[in-house]
C-alpha angles and dihedrals in degrees: 000000000000118000114245121232115242111254096237093135088086095058109120112218092204092059101027099067108107098241093046091049087055094047093049092046091053092047093047088056092048105042094175087063140248132252117251090250094050091048092046090052094045093051096037093232133143120249091254095046093049092046092052092050093045090053090054092048092045092051088052090053093243098116137029120215120204122187118205142126138274103205104313096335123095113243132189118206120199120199133177111242119231089249090048092051092051093046092048095048089049089049092051088052089052091051090048091053091049090052093045089051091051091049091048090053091048096046100032097232135085116273122205116211111251099204127063119197124220134182093216 
């Protein structure tokens, strides 16, 4: 039996970076968006680090950043775009299939993913 090559060609460098995976996961759970501060706290990132990652995600069309105010205080709201949500859910399914394939190779029998992702 020939060994199969891992399907790492489909890994998306924009989404796969650890901090960006965390950001996208938080935003997928909270579809109405999170403030910059709440997202920073949830992902345990500095202002500058979060800002840099959000710029990358925004340039890729995955998030939308809206600057406004809450009373007299400036506030930045970050939301996952519809395209971003679909791409991220598809990406999670790809990661799930890679993990299932690795488990199958390790255990010698097919593994069905136990979790299904939904954008609703």
